DOVO-335737 format. One record per residue (C-alpha): x, y, z. Coordinates in pm, whole numbers, plus 50000, padded with zeros to 5 digits. Layout:
N
+-------+-------+-------+
!    px !    py !    pz !
+-------+-------+-------+
!     X !     Y !     Z !
...
+-------+-------+-------+
//
This chain:
630
+-------+-------+-------+
!    px !    py !    pz !
+-------+-------+-------+
! 85926 ! 47423 ! 55499 !
! 86029 ! 47509 ! 55828 !
! 86220 ! 47253 ! 56003 !
! 85981 ! 47252 ! 56307 !
! 85684 ! 47220 ! 56091 !
! 85837 ! 46921 ! 55939 !
! 85890 ! 46752 ! 56264 !
! 85506 ! 46799 ! 56342 !
! 85424 ! 46667 ! 56006 !
! 85655 ! 46362 ! 56081 !
! 85492 ! 46323 ! 56399 !
! 85153 ! 46307 ! 56255 !
! 85013 ! 46631 ! 56420 !
! 85005 ! 46816 ! 56142 !
! 84927 ! 46720 ! 55766 !
! 85145 ! 46869 ! 55461 !
! 84878 ! 47102 ! 55347 !
! 84822 ! 47249 ! 55687 !
! 85210 ! 47294 ! 55696 !
! 85193 ! 47488 ! 55373 !
! 84915 ! 47720 ! 55530 !
! 85122 ! 47767 ! 55834 !
! 85408 ! 47900 ! 55645 !
! 85160 ! 48207 ! 55578 !
! 85088 ! 48255 ! 55929 !
! 85422 ! 48329 ! 56060 !
! 85468 ! 48566 ! 56356 !
! 85369 ! 48909 ! 56251 !
! 85136 ! 48782 ! 55976 !
! 84751 ! 48890 ! 55985 !
! 84455 ! 48680 ! 55930 !
! 84067 ! 48633 ! 55934 !
! 83847 ! 48383 ! 56137 !
! 83505 ! 48339 ! 56057 !
! 83372 ! 48417 ! 56428 !
! 83661 ! 48617 ! 56578 !
! 83730 ! 48850 ! 56284 !
! 84061 ! 49025 ! 56223 !
! 84353 ! 48912 ! 56414 !
! 84777 ! 48896 ! 56407 !
! 84983 ! 48600 ! 56483 !
! 85195 ! 48723 ! 56779 !
! 85420 ! 48380 ! 56826 !
! 85446 ! 48019 ! 56768 !
! 85491 ! 47750 ! 57026 !
! 85547 ! 47461 ! 56849 !
! 85668 ! 47217 ! 57120 !
! 85302 ! 47264 ! 57265 !
! 85150 ! 47245 ! 56913 !
! 85016 ! 47582 ! 56930 !
! 85039 ! 47931 ! 56751 !
! 84918 ! 48252 ! 56935 !
! 84669 ! 48518 ! 56793 !
! 84562 ! 48864 ! 56919 !
! 84204 ! 48906 ! 56824 !
! 84010 ! 49239 ! 56901 !
! 83807 ! 49018 ! 57128 !
! 84079 ! 48767 ! 57250 !
! 84409 ! 48870 ! 57308 !
! 84706 ! 48619 ! 57300 !
! 84459 ! 48344 ! 57209 !
! 84620 ! 47981 ! 57127 !
! 84521 ! 47747 ! 56852 !
! 84631 ! 47410 ! 56791 !
! 84822 ! 47422 ! 56458 !
! 84640 ! 47170 ! 56270 !
! 84296 ! 47384 ! 56344 !
! 84459 ! 47695 ! 56305 !
! 84582 ! 47596 ! 55940 !
! 84213 ! 47485 ! 55869 !
! 83999 ! 47762 ! 56008 !
! 84233 ! 48094 ! 55969 !
! 84285 ! 48294 ! 55648 !
! 84622 ! 48449 ! 55569 !
! 84592 ! 48806 ! 55465 !
! 84800 ! 48958 ! 55246 !
! 85037 ! 49287 ! 55315 !
! 84813 ! 49469 ! 55056 !
! 84469 ! 49374 ! 55208 !
! 84275 ! 49654 ! 55346 !
! 84258 ! 49539 ! 55703 !
! 84625 ! 49433 ! 55719 !
! 84723 ! 49804 ! 55584 !
! 84505 ! 49962 ! 55829 !
! 84660 ! 49765 ! 56111 !
! 85013 ! 49871 ! 55978 !
! 84961 ! 50215 ! 55888 !
! 84652 ! 50372 ! 55991 !
! 84786 ! 50769 ! 55917 !
! 84826 ! 50678 ! 55539 !
! 84481 ! 50511 ! 55520 !
! 84310 ! 50835 ! 55662 !
! 84506 ! 51035 ! 55417 !
! 84420 ! 50805 ! 55125 !
! 84045 ! 50833 ! 55234 !
! 84080 ! 51220 ! 55217 !
! 84305 ! 51255 ! 54881 !
! 84239 ! 50920 ! 54696 !
! 83892 ! 50761 ! 54783 !
! 83834 ! 50611 ! 54467 !
! 84163 ! 50429 ! 54532 !
! 84073 ! 50329 ! 54891 !
! 83727 ! 50167 ! 54764 !
! 83896 ! 49960 ! 54498 !
! 84139 ! 49853 ! 54796 !
! 83886 ! 49747 ! 54998 !
! 83644 ! 49595 ! 54740 !
! 83963 ! 49407 ! 54583 !
! 84007 ! 49275 ! 54979 !
! 83664 ! 49118 ! 54953 !
! 83691 ! 48943 ! 54647 !
! 83593 ! 49199 ! 54404 !
! 83244 ! 49287 ! 54537 !
! 83126 ! 49435 ! 54842 !
! 82805 ! 49632 ! 55007 !
! 82795 ! 49997 ! 55141 !
! 82723 ! 49832 ! 55468 !
! 83058 ! 49643 ! 55469 !
! 83279 ! 49961 ! 55342 !
! 83125 ! 50157 ! 55623 !
! 83197 ! 49896 ! 55860 !
! 83590 ! 49873 ! 55810 !
! 83625 ! 50260 ! 55781 !
! 83385 ! 50418 ! 56079 !
! 83535 ! 50428 ! 56400 !
! 83901 ! 50437 ! 56337 !
! 83917 ! 50594 ! 55975 !
! 83622 ! 50817 ! 55955 !
! 83346 ! 50940 ! 56251 !
! 82985 ! 50832 ! 56153 !
! 82929 ! 51224 ! 56026 !
! 83237 ! 51188 ! 55805 !
! 83134 ! 50858 ! 55654 !
! 82808 ! 51001 ! 55536 !
! 82962 ! 51275 ! 55345 !
! 83257 ! 51096 ! 55233 !
! 83027 ! 50808 ! 55097 !
! 82820 ! 51046 ! 54882 !
! 83102 ! 51201 ! 54708 !
! 83294 ! 50880 ! 54670 !
! 83016 ! 50728 ! 54503 !
! 82966 ! 50985 ! 54229 !
! 83344 ! 50937 ! 54166 !
! 83292 ! 50569 ! 54146 !
! 83022 ! 50571 ! 53894 !
! 83216 ! 50836 ! 53706 !
! 83537 ! 50622 ! 53702 !
! 83372 ! 50349 ! 53491 !
! 83575 ! 50091 ! 53682 !
! 83306 ! 49996 ! 53930 !
! 82915 ! 49861 ! 53940 !
! 82729 ! 50095 ! 54185 !
! 82380 ! 49973 ! 54196 !
! 82081 ! 50212 ! 54315 !
! 81990 ! 49996 ! 54612 !
! 82184 ! 50003 ! 54898 !
! 82173 ! 49637 ! 54996 !
! 82291 ! 49517 ! 54642 !
! 82684 ! 49451 ! 54607 !
! 82931 ! 49737 ! 54458 !
! 83146 ! 49522 ! 54199 !
! 83463 ! 49591 ! 53978 !
! 83425 ! 49501 ! 53655 !
! 83660 ! 49507 ! 53354 !
! 83885 ! 49787 ! 53236 !
! 83704 ! 50066 ! 52995 !
! 83331 ! 49965 ! 53099 !
! 83188 ! 50325 ! 53171 !
! 82885 ! 50408 ! 53371 !
! 82666 ! 50474 ! 53052 !
! 82758 ! 50116 ! 52936 !
! 82653 ! 49997 ! 53290 !
! 82328 ! 50144 ! 53293 !
! 82266 ! 50025 ! 52932 !
! 82400 ! 49672 ! 53032 !
! 82168 ! 49711 ! 53350 !
! 81861 ! 49785 ! 53142 !
! 81906 ! 49495 ! 52858 !
! 81946 ! 49263 ! 53153 !
! 81621 ! 49359 ! 53306 !
! 81338 ! 49102 ! 53210 !
! 81050 ! 49233 ! 53398 !
! 80881 ! 49553 ! 53315 !
! 80930 ! 49687 ! 53652 !
! 81305 ! 49624 ! 53642 !
! 81309 ! 49782 ! 53307 !
! 81133 ! 50106 ! 53431 !
! 81367 ! 50133 ! 53706 !
! 81674 ! 50096 ! 53487 !
! 81496 ! 50336 ! 53245 !
! 81468 ! 50593 ! 53529 !
! 81856 ! 50566 ! 53588 !
! 81899 ! 50647 ! 53215 !
! 81683 ! 50916 ! 53218 !
! 81864 ! 51043 ! 53565 !
! 82217 ! 51035 ! 53391 !
! 82109 ! 51107 ! 53021 !
! 82381 ! 51400 ! 52997 !
! 82677 ! 51149 ! 53036 !
! 82580 ! 50978 ! 52710 !
! 82846 ! 51072 ! 52448 !
! 82647 ! 50936 ! 52141 !
! 82294 ! 50930 ! 52270 !
! 82127 ! 50857 ! 51920 !
! 82360 ! 50507 ! 51885 !
! 82328 ! 50441 ! 52250 !
! 81977 ! 50511 ! 52337 !
! 81767 ! 50467 ! 52045 !
! 81757 ! 50089 ! 52071 !
! 81613 ! 50130 ! 52440 !
! 81323 ! 50366 ! 52319 !
! 81230 ! 50086 ! 52074 !
! 81242 ! 49808 ! 52334 !
! 81038 ! 50024 ! 52545 !
! 80760 ! 50092 ! 52298 !
! 80744 ! 49701 ! 52226 !
! 80731 ! 49632 ! 52593 !
! 80454 ! 49890 ! 52615 !
! 80231 ! 49740 ! 52327 !
! 80276 ! 49393 ! 52450 !
! 80157 ! 49458 ! 52808 !
! 79904 ! 49695 ! 52736 !
! 79602 ! 49434 ! 52727 !
! 79706 ! 49248 ! 53050 !
! 79887 ! 49520 ! 53248 !
! 79758 ! 49845 ! 53121 !
! 79919 ! 50033 ! 53415 !
! 80281 ! 49902 ! 53281 !
! 80214 ! 50037 ! 52952 !
! 80127 ! 50385 ! 53104 !
! 80442 ! 50387 ! 53283 !
! 80671 ! 50282 ! 52997 !
! 80518 ! 50569 ! 52751 !
! 80539 ! 50822 ! 53024 !
! 80920 ! 50697 ! 53062 !
! 80976 ! 50726 ! 52713 !
! 80844 ! 51053 ! 52663 !
! 81054 ! 51175 ! 52932 !
! 81375 ! 51021 ! 52783 !
! 81261 ! 51183 ! 52428 !
! 81212 ! 51520 ! 52611 !
! 81563 ! 51474 ! 52762 !
! 81735 ! 51366 ! 52443 !
! 81637 ! 51579 ! 52143 !
! 81816 ! 51318 ! 51911 !
! 81582 ! 51047 ! 51999 !
! 81260 ! 50970 ! 51790 !
! 80963 ! 50740 ! 51833 !
! 80982 ! 50401 ! 51663 !
! 80616 ! 50401 ! 51680 !
! 80398 ! 50643 ! 51530 !
! 80068 ! 50703 ! 51685 !
! 80194 ! 50540 ! 52013 !
! 80144 ! 50821 ! 52247 !
! 79990 ! 50891 ! 52594 !
! 79647 ! 51059 ! 52509 !
! 79603 ! 50754 ! 52228 !
! 79658 ! 50503 ! 52528 !
! 79408 ! 50707 ! 52744 !
! 79145 ! 50726 ! 52492 !
! 79194 ! 50338 ! 52430 !
! 79193 ! 50252 ! 52802 !
! 78935 ! 50520 ! 52903 !
! 78704 ! 50243 ! 53039 !
! 78978 ! 50078 ! 53239 !
! 79127 ! 50398 ! 53398 !
! 78945 ! 50396 ! 53747 !
! 79127 ! 50062 ! 53826 !
! 79474 ! 50158 ! 53648 !
! 79526 ! 50492 ! 53794 !
! 79577 ! 50398 ! 54143 !
! 79816 ! 50127 ! 54051 !
! 80067 ! 50398 ! 53929 !
! 80329 ! 50609 ! 54094 !
! 80169 ! 50956 ! 54208 !
! 80367 ! 51164 ! 53970 !
! 80266 ! 50934 ! 53679 !
! 79901 ! 50910 ! 53771 !
! 79901 ! 51321 ! 53790 !
! 80061 ! 51324 ! 53423 !
! 79777 ! 51108 ! 53288 !
! 79527 ! 51327 ! 53451 !
! 79706 ! 51628 ! 53284 !
! 79675 ! 51456 ! 52960 !
! 79270 ! 51397 ! 53006 !
! 79196 ! 51714 ! 52794 !
! 79445 ! 51623 ! 52487 !
! 79285 ! 51280 ! 52499 !
! 78923 ! 51335 ! 52561 !
! 78862 ! 51665 ! 52425 !
! 78550 ! 51863 ! 52532 !
! 78426 ! 51588 ! 52769 !
! 78747 ! 51565 ! 52962 !
! 78599 ! 51762 ! 53235 !
! 78323 ! 51526 ! 53290 !
! 78522 ! 51205 ! 53273 !
! 78777 ! 51380 ! 53543 !
! 78458 ! 51453 ! 53764 !
! 78343 ! 51072 ! 53710 !
! 78690 ! 50970 ! 53814 !
! 78685 ! 51156 ! 54132 !
! 78351 ! 51031 ! 54256 !
! 78416 ! 50682 ! 54188 !
! 78810 ! 50679 ! 54345 !
! 78957 ! 50669 ! 54675 !
! 79230 ! 50839 ! 54845 !
! 79515 ! 50995 ! 54648 !
! 79329 ! 51040 ! 54303 !
! 79071 ! 51228 ! 54495 !
! 79315 ! 51476 ! 54576 !
! 79495 ! 51492 ! 54249 !
! 79183 ! 51551 ! 54002 !
! 79079 ! 51902 ! 54196 !
! 79430 ! 51992 ! 54126 !
! 79431 ! 51915 ! 53796 !
! 79067 ! 52054 ! 53718 !
! 79178 ! 52390 ! 53879 !
! 79500 ! 52419 ! 53687 !
! 79268 ! 52405 ! 53381 !
! 79045 ! 52657 ! 53481 !
! 78779 ! 52407 ! 53563 !
! 78688 ! 52510 ! 53897 !
! 78314 ! 52592 ! 53866 !
! 78238 ! 52249 ! 53720 !
! 78418 ! 52106 ! 54007 !
! 78259 ! 52338 ! 54245 !
! 77871 ! 52216 ! 54095 !
! 77978 ! 51858 ! 54117 !
! 78057 ! 51904 ! 54513 !
! 77737 ! 52102 ! 54571 !
! 77529 ! 51864 ! 54394 !
! 77715 ! 51568 ! 54595 !
! 77648 ! 51763 ! 54913 !
! 77274 ! 51856 ! 54811 !
! 77174 ! 51492 ! 54740 !
! 77401 ! 51307 ! 54972 !
! 77564 ! 51137 ! 54716 !
! 77917 ! 51248 ! 54768 !
! 78166 ! 50977 ! 54871 !
! 78361 ! 50976 ! 55187 !
! 78673 ! 51034 ! 55046 !
! 78514 ! 51359 ! 54861 !
! 78378 ! 51469 ! 55170 !
! 78705 ! 51405 ! 55378 !
! 78911 ! 51605 ! 55119 !
! 78659 ! 51896 ! 55120 !
! 78696 ! 51925 ! 55498 !
! 79067 ! 51928 ! 55475 !
! 79072 ! 52177 ! 55194 !
! 78765 ! 52384 ! 55352 !
! 79006 ! 52716 ! 55327 !
! 78964 ! 52694 ! 54969 !
! 78616 ! 52608 ! 54955 !
! 78470 ! 52817 ! 55236 !
! 78118 ! 52864 ! 55072 !
! 78071 ! 52508 ! 55071 !
! 78127 ! 52459 ! 55452 !
! 77765 ! 52486 ! 55563 !
! 77524 ! 52299 ! 55783 !
! 77425 ! 52120 ! 55464 !
! 77762 ! 51985 ! 55452 !
! 77732 ! 51803 ! 55816 !
! 77425 ! 51641 ! 55689 !
! 77559 ! 51495 ! 55392 !
! 77867 ! 51373 ! 55630 !
! 77585 ! 51183 ! 55847 !
! 77433 ! 51010 ! 55583 !
! 77770 ! 50923 ! 55402 !
! 77872 ! 50794 ! 55755 !
! 77566 ! 50575 ! 55766 !
! 77639 ! 50457 ! 55448 !
! 77955 ! 50350 ! 55523 !
! 77880 ! 50195 ! 55848 !
! 77630 ! 49973 ! 55698 !
! 77864 ! 49881 ! 55421 !
! 78138 ! 49789 ! 55633 !
! 78022 ! 49785 ! 55993 !
! 78284 ! 49825 ! 56262 !
! 78568 ! 50016 ! 56040 !
! 78631 ! 50395 ! 56108 !
! 78672 ! 50548 ! 55785 !
! 78874 ! 50864 ! 55678 !
! 78557 ! 51065 ! 55700 !
! 78471 ! 50968 ! 56068 !
! 78839 ! 51048 ! 56157 !
! 78837 ! 51365 ! 55978 !
! 78477 ! 51470 ! 56179 !
! 78623 ! 51377 ! 56516 !
! 78972 ! 51468 ! 56513 !
! 78953 ! 51779 ! 56324 !
! 78847 ! 51997 ! 56628 !
! 78814 ! 52312 ! 56438 !
! 78573 ! 52166 ! 56165 !
! 78229 ! 52191 ! 56329 !
! 78309 ! 52560 ! 56436 !
! 78386 ! 52653 ! 56077 !
! 78055 ! 52461 ! 55962 !
! 77842 ! 52681 ! 56209 !
! 78009 ! 53000 ! 56256 !
! 77776 ! 53180 ! 55998 !
! 77463 ! 52964 ! 56085 !
! 77140 ! 53064 ! 56232 !
! 77101 ! 52930 ! 56600 !
! 76808 ! 52749 ! 56504 !
! 77001 ! 52558 ! 56256 !
! 77272 ! 52477 ! 56495 !
! 76977 ! 52347 ! 56758 !
! 76863 ! 52110 ! 56479 !
! 77193 ! 51960 ! 56399 !
! 77265 ! 51911 ! 56748 !
! 76942 ! 51734 ! 56802 !
! 77023 ! 51503 ! 56483 !
! 77387 ! 51428 ! 56652 !
! 77207 ! 51353 ! 57006 !
! 77028 ! 51074 ! 56824 !
! 77307 ! 50966 ! 56573 !
! 77391 ! 50601 ! 56603 !
! 77740 ! 50659 ! 56460 !
! 77925 ! 50787 ! 56756 !
! 77971 ! 50658 ! 57120 !
! 77867 ! 50883 ! 57396 !
! 78178 ! 51025 ! 57489 !
! 78281 ! 51128 ! 57108 !
! 77922 ! 51254 ! 57072 !
! 77964 ! 51492 ! 57386 !
! 78280 ! 51621 ! 57228 !
! 78133 ! 51708 ! 56910 !
! 77802 ! 51850 ! 57084 !
! 78052 ! 52096 ! 57270 !
! 78220 ! 52220 ! 56971 !
! 77914 ! 52340 ! 56843 !
! 77809 ! 52492 ! 57170 !
! 78163 ! 52674 ! 57169 !
! 77995 ! 52871 ! 56869 !
! 77682 ! 52904 ! 57038 !
! 77704 ! 52882 ! 57401 !
! 77323 ! 52959 ! 57463 !
! 77282 ! 52590 ! 57350 !
! 77460 ! 52447 ! 57630 !
! 77140 ! 52360 ! 57799 !
! 77064 ! 52067 ! 57550 !
! 77362 ! 51891 ! 57644 !
! 77295 ! 51898 ! 58030 !
! 76931 ! 51850 ! 57991 !
! 76822 ! 51678 ! 57671 !
! 76453 ! 51635 ! 57603 !
! 76310 ! 51306 ! 57696 !
! 76173 ! 51268 ! 57348 !
! 76477 ! 51313 ! 57191 !
! 76649 ! 51039 ! 57395 !
! 76362 ! 50806 ! 57295 !
! 76312 ! 50899 ! 56915 !
! 76293 ! 50620 ! 56681 !
! 76467 ! 50536 ! 56357 !
! 76236 ! 50415 ! 56100 !
! 76421 ! 50092 ! 55925 !
! 76334 ! 49811 ! 55685 !
! 76302 ! 49481 ! 55836 !
! 76597 ! 49356 ! 55591 !
! 76874 ! 49643 ! 55727 !
! 76737 ! 49571 ! 56075 !
! 76809 ! 49195 ! 56028 !
! 77162 ! 49282 ! 55899 !
! 77261 ! 49503 ! 56201 !
! 77105 ! 49229 ! 56429 !
! 77341 ! 48980 ! 56249 !
! 77635 ! 49203 ! 56326 !
! 77534 ! 49230 ! 56680 !
! 77518 ! 48858 ! 56718 !
! 77842 ! 48774 ! 56526 !
! 77996 ! 49059 ! 56774 !
! 77884 ! 48952 ! 57106 !
! 77915 ! 48551 ! 57025 !
! 78231 ! 48545 ! 56813 !
! 78448 ! 48839 ! 56788 !
! 78430 ! 48954 ! 57127 !
! 78519 ! 48609 ! 57312 !
! 78781 ! 48535 ! 57061 !
! 78941 ! 48904 ! 57135 !
! 78930 ! 48814 ! 57488 !
! 79094 ! 48463 ! 57447 !
! 79351 ! 48673 ! 57259 !
! 79397 ! 48932 ! 57543 !
! 79450 ! 48629 ! 57766 !
! 79697 ! 48471 ! 57552 !
! 79897 ! 48772 ! 57479 !
! 79914 ! 48837 ! 57863 !
! 80070 ! 48517 ! 57922 !
! 80371 ! 48649 ! 57719 !
! 80463 ! 48896 ! 57994 !
! 80628 ! 49223 ! 58005 !
! 80316 ! 49410 ! 57931 !
! 80498 ! 49723 ! 57858 !
! 80694 ! 49577 ! 57549 !
! 80403 ! 49312 ! 57459 !
! 80293 ! 49424 ! 57112 !
! 80018 ! 49150 ! 57090 !
! 79861 ! 49253 ! 57431 !
! 79858 ! 49620 ! 57299 !
! 79719 ! 49534 ! 56981 !
! 79437 ! 49303 ! 57140 !
! 79343 ! 49572 ! 57383 !
! 79307 ! 49827 ! 57099 !
! 79072 ! 49589 ! 56940 !
! 78867 ! 49508 ! 57266 !
! 78808 ! 49892 ! 57266 !
! 78680 ! 49893 ! 56922 !
! 78464 ! 49617 ! 56963 !
! 78301 ! 49731 ! 57274 !
! 78272 ! 50079 ! 57112 !
! 78082 ! 49915 ! 56819 !
! 77859 ! 49673 ! 57050 !
! 77750 ! 50002 ! 57234 !
! 77657 ! 50152 ! 56898 !
! 77488 ! 49878 ! 56779 !
! 77265 ! 49845 ! 57105 !
! 77146 ! 50220 ! 57092 !
! 77100 ! 50164 ! 56718 !
! 76869 ! 49847 ! 56756 !
! 76721 ! 49996 ! 57069 !
! 76585 ! 50327 ! 56859 !
! 76500 ! 50114 ! 56539 !
! 76129 ! 50048 ! 56433 !
! 76136 ! 49794 ! 56162 !
! 75863 ! 49791 ! 55893 !
! 75826 ! 49624 ! 55538 !
! 75653 ! 49958 ! 55401 !
! 75312 ! 49790 ! 55343 !
! 74970 ! 49969 ! 55353 !
! 75169 ! 50264 ! 55271 !
! 74989 ! 50631 ! 55212 !
! 75048 ! 50700 ! 54847 !
! 74813 ! 51011 ! 54875 !
! 75129 ! 51195 ! 54963 !
! 75471 ! 51122 ! 54978 !
! 75575 ! 50885 ! 55254 !
! 75807 ! 50678 ! 55358 !
! 75821 ! 50348 ! 55151 !
! 75698 ! 50543 ! 54854 !
! 75873 ! 50596 ! 54485 !
! 75826 ! 50943 ! 54385 !
! 75858 ! 51063 ! 54005 !
! 75967 ! 51429 ! 53975 !
! 75929 ! 51614 ! 53620 !
! 76150 ! 51939 ! 53588 !
! 75932 ! 52248 ! 53505 !
! 76197 ! 52405 ! 53297 !
! 76342 ! 52103 ! 53126 !
! 76092 ! 51841 ! 53139 !
! 76338 ! 51579 ! 53254 !
! 76205 ! 51335 ! 53497 !
! 76398 ! 51172 ! 53819 !
! 76262 ! 50885 ! 54037 !
! 76343 ! 50870 ! 54391 !
! 76281 ! 50564 ! 54644 !
! 76239 ! 50693 ! 54986 !
! 76293 ! 50424 ! 55245 !
! 76426 ! 50354 ! 55592 !
! 76725 ! 50543 ! 55780 !
! 76970 ! 50248 ! 55668 !
! 76845 ! 50196 ! 55322 !
! 77015 ! 50445 ! 55100 !
! 77166 ! 50361 ! 54778 !
! 77228 ! 50685 ! 54573 !
! 77341 ! 50484 ! 54291 !
! 76996 ! 50319 ! 54234 !
! 76804 ! 50644 ! 54344 !
! 76733 ! 50482 ! 54674 !
! 76723 ! 50765 ! 54950 !
! 76701 ! 50755 ! 55331 !
! 76400 ! 50953 ! 55459 !
! 76663 ! 51174 ! 55654 !
! 76817 ! 51323 ! 55367 !
! 76759 ! 51674 ! 55266 !
! 76576 ! 51571 ! 54943 !
! 76350 ! 51305 ! 55127 !
! 76250 ! 51592 ! 55390 !
! 76168 ! 51829 ! 55144 !
! 75927 ! 51589 ! 54955 !
! 75773 ! 51407 ! 55251 !
! 75401 ! 51511 ! 55293 !
! 75373 ! 51663 ! 54951 !
! 75089 ! 51540 ! 54700 !
! 75113 ! 51456 ! 54347 !
! 75070 ! 51736 ! 54085 !
! 75249 ! 51976 ! 54378 !
! 75542 ! 52201 ! 54256 !
! 75867 ! 52145 ! 54498 !
! 76160 ! 52400 ! 54486 !
! 76502 ! 52281 ! 54524 !
! 76836 ! 52464 ! 54563 !
! 77054 ! 52395 ! 54267 !
! 77390 ! 52532 ! 54117 !
! 77224 ! 52786 ! 53933 !
! 76995 ! 52912 ! 54211 !
! 76640 ! 52719 ! 54232 !
! 76462 ! 52449 ! 54018 !
! 76103 ! 52387 ! 54020 !
! 76011 ! 52025 ! 53993 !
! 75655 ! 51856 ! 53973 !
! 75547 ! 51560 ! 54168 !
! 75437 ! 51347 ! 53859 !
! 75320 ! 51033 ! 54035 !
! 75353 ! 50860 ! 54409 !
! 75365 ! 50457 ! 54403 !
! 75423 ! 50218 ! 54675 !
! 75782 ! 50069 ! 54719 !
! 75795 ! 49719 ! 54682 !
! 75740 ! 49535 ! 55011 !
! 76033 ! 49411 ! 55223 !
! 75939 ! 49057 ! 55264 !
! 76221 ! 48969 ! 55497 !
! 76070 ! 48853 ! 55832 !
! 76094 ! 49048 ! 56155 !
! 76408 ! 48951 ! 56329 !
! 76384 ! 48800 ! 56658 !
! 76406 ! 49018 ! 56983 !
! 76727 ! 49156 ! 57088 !
! 76936 ! 48941 ! 57327 !
! 76885 ! 49008 ! 57676 !
! 77186 ! 49160 ! 57875 !
! 77233 ! 48835 ! 58059 !
! 77264 ! 48640 ! 57700 !
! 77518 ! 48902 ! 57609 !
! 77721 ! 48838 ! 57917 !
! 77686 ! 48467 ! 57883 !
! 77810 ! 48456 ! 57531 !
! 78118 ! 48681 ! 57634 !
! 78175 ! 48451 ! 57921 !
! 78194 ! 48163 ! 57679 !
+-------+-------+-------+
//
């Protein structure tokens, strides 16, 4: 032990253990401090009980010897940071010529494991530029995997580790799969096995047990988690397709059989799958379901949302079922039964379906938007956004239409409660752009158009009334408080809470305006004393096809009462408009996919009375203001 250190130990200024540590921290030695990082000991000043260290941010920083012994970690000369400080040029050369050796040195310097971010932190700036680092790491990562000496995870945040000699990348992939306990983890590990399948020298020996494990997991998960069974079987098929030596261990465990067994649950299962695997299932429908696959695919489209509504038409078109898809879309438009997702998709894909982009489509859009607003008040749907934001849509709808039809559409739009006044004028202007002669309808709308009333049931009117009450008494006052609270946080330019609250205020006030207009125009009824000598609002109409004798029944109710699944339609729909005023025994012509159909009105019966009591009067403006002020 150094004589001066012995004196400090004898004087009680340094422990024996501390003296041993300081022996490794003589001038010229490198060290690490948990707060100040990498440093180099420049001198000892033991008379003052100090040593002096140069840190990057603290040059010539003195430390008491005992504190230094307890808080500094000596670095061996082969430590990466010490090598970089001593000979930066050789480190740069190593990065160019032997990147694996450099990576090993860094990982060993960090006790055998580190993250990509830590490697980048030690290299970027003095060894590599930011651009050089990205290229260097992509090529080095492949070399590390191929070497077999490193465990390189797929996630950047997981640590890279050194492992025993002789463990190859393929052994690591198998170990990763065997270590996984959850199906999702196994699927992720399986994707890596498929990605690097060419690296396996003995695939039958190495991968056949994995095929058996996959199939067992699929069988166990099918009942409770069918989506996992689908993912596992699709991944199994991919692996079998990549490696010809492999074979299934469960005869009959196929994707087609799985589809057949889970047909009733496909509607809920498919959205849980990744997009590529969802498409694989849809593409397998013909082999699984035979001739009825087209009908099932169309049913899935009608009942689905988002991604699958776009996937199914592609699959149908690829299989040559374009005509069937078109027939379903035409029927959905004609009967106002198409979902908002379907109509939004059709609008976005209208270049391929130009024959369906007609004013009848706009009528279906309005009916669907009214239904959506009734079911989810205040929420702007995808279809609503498409209609408002796609500035070419209305022009495409009316570019080949008679001016009289465009005029009727403008009248309906003017009376619609679906849009605020500013949005409504914007939509009207897009139609006027096609027919400039209709501009006068915007600047001088007829009085009867402004005051036209909607016939609604008392129950639907009560629901809109309740929504209005909650809006002005609960939601708007709560939003006002949120704005005041957010404003108190200061710095409005960077205040996310304030911006979000103000955006919500716009939504709430727009909905308030819409509801006030809707309620002002609404006339409630219970559908009592209805005239059943002819088709009227509040009647149940039974129709019979002249050609097939097949019967259908429709209940015609108020503007907000539509429920196509139960054959309840609003009197504003195209079907209802064609029926109103006609008597039993009359034959009505309807347009169909094959031209036209003749339907006889078999009977006209009164619809059940709406026994909901009339709602109280709409609150006065002063009452609304008082509610908001509270």
